C-alpha positions, 0 to 999 in steps of 0.5 A, a space after each residue: 500500500 503506497 503511503 501518501 506524503 505526510 501533511 505539512 505543518 502550517 502555522 495559523 496566520 493571525 489576521 485582523 480587519 483592515 485598519 486595526 493592529 494585529 493582536 499583541 502588537 503596538 499600534 502604529 505611532 502617528 506624527 501627532 503622537 511623536 510630536 507630543 512625546 518630544 514636546 518640552 514643558 512650558 512650550 520650550 524647545 525640545 531639550 531645553 528647560 521649561 519656563 518655570 524651571 528656567 525662572 527658578 534656576 535664575 532666581 537661585 543664583 542671583 544676589 539681588 532682586 531680578 525685574 520681570 522685564 529682565 527675565 522676559 528679555 533673557 528668556 525671550 518670553 512676554 512680560 505678562 507670561 513671566 509675571 504670571 509664572 512668578 506669581 504662580 510659583 510664589 503661591 505654590 510655595 506658600 500653599 506647599 508650606 516650603 521653607 522659602 518664599 518668592 517675594 516681589 521686593 525693590 522692583 524685582 523678585 528673589 527667594 527668601 527664607 520664610 518668616 516661620 523658619 527664622 529661629 532655625 536659620 538664626 541657630 544655623 548662622 553663628 556669631 561672627 558670620 552675620 555682620 550686625 549693625 550697631 545701635 548707632 547705625 540702626 538709629 541713623 539708618 532709621 532717621 535717613 529712611 523716614 526723613 530722606 532726603 536728609 543731610 548729615 547735619 540734620 541727622 546729627 541734630 535729630 540724634 543729638 550726636 555727630 553721625 558723620 562716621 556712621 553715615 560713612 559706614 552706612 554708605 560703604 555698606 550700600 544702605 544709603 547713597 548720595 541724593 544730590 544737594 540741598 538747593 538752599 544750604 548746598 549740603 549733601 543729601 542722603 537717601 536709602 538704596 534699593 539694597 536697603 529695601 531688599 534687606 528689609 523685604 520691602 517693595 517700596 518706602 510706603 511699606 515702612 511701618 508708622 513711627 507714631 507708636 514707637 516715639 516718646 511723648 516728649 519728642 520735639 515737634 520738629 523731629 516728628 513733623 510730617 510723620 
């Protein structure tokens, strides 16, 4: 009896309706999918940091407040977009209870440690590492801040002691600066600087506290006038 040829083993063929991927295979990527995967955050070019990351990186290395227009020019983004990003970051840090705060001071933005963390920071900063102003310097700086522009002679008259040396010290430390001359007496006038606002965490001089509650009752009227 003649045996016929053995049947050939054939593997079943997976078939799928037209337009669908076979079972077990990934769907074919569309151009839109590829573009979405490569897109950078905040509309940045692929491989570059997003706007929020760029702003944070810059603010971490500055030694003075940075204006919104400066950030806008550097990052080549609209100023209103920079402003919105800064305010969003500031609100986000506050909501998350971070140990640092993003504040708008002296015409710009800068990171500061949060007020509630002051005791911890003070313990970290040992004596000698923190340059402190003397009582005389603080008094003189207060007179300039509240009476500016003011001459050295006027400061000395208000304090009741010669303040020329202290005024020079404050000038060297960048807290006060020359503000021109008095048109009547030709005396040099002085005012506080942007660095002064920065160190106190103020936007402008309007945020200085009212002196009234801190002044003694017998203080001469000429000293507290216009205050």
